[in-house]
Residue, then its C-alpha position, 0 to 999 in steps of 0.5 A: m741657765i744656758a739655752v739648750k741650743e747654746s749648750v749643744k753648741q758647747v758640747l759639740e765644740s768640746l768633742s774631738d773631730q773623731c767622736t761618734w754618735d754615741d760619744l755625742m749622745y752620752e755627753l748630751y745625756v750627762r749635761q742634761k742630768i747635771d742641768r736638772g740636778l742644778e735646777d733641783v738644788r736651786n728649787g730646794r729639791v734636795v735630800s741631806h746626806e744624813d737622810v740618805c744614810r738613814a734611809m739606806t740603813t733602815p730595813 
């Protein structure tokens, strides 16, 4: 897993020079959510598609 500081550097480098604070905060938020999701997958914290469909159709 990439260190937080390195991840922030990558996000900053990917943004244009005209980006806003909101642009930066959004990109960091998305990156954090993706990293957490990948960590959940690595640790087996997942729900199958079938289980989700079943939960969505059960009253």
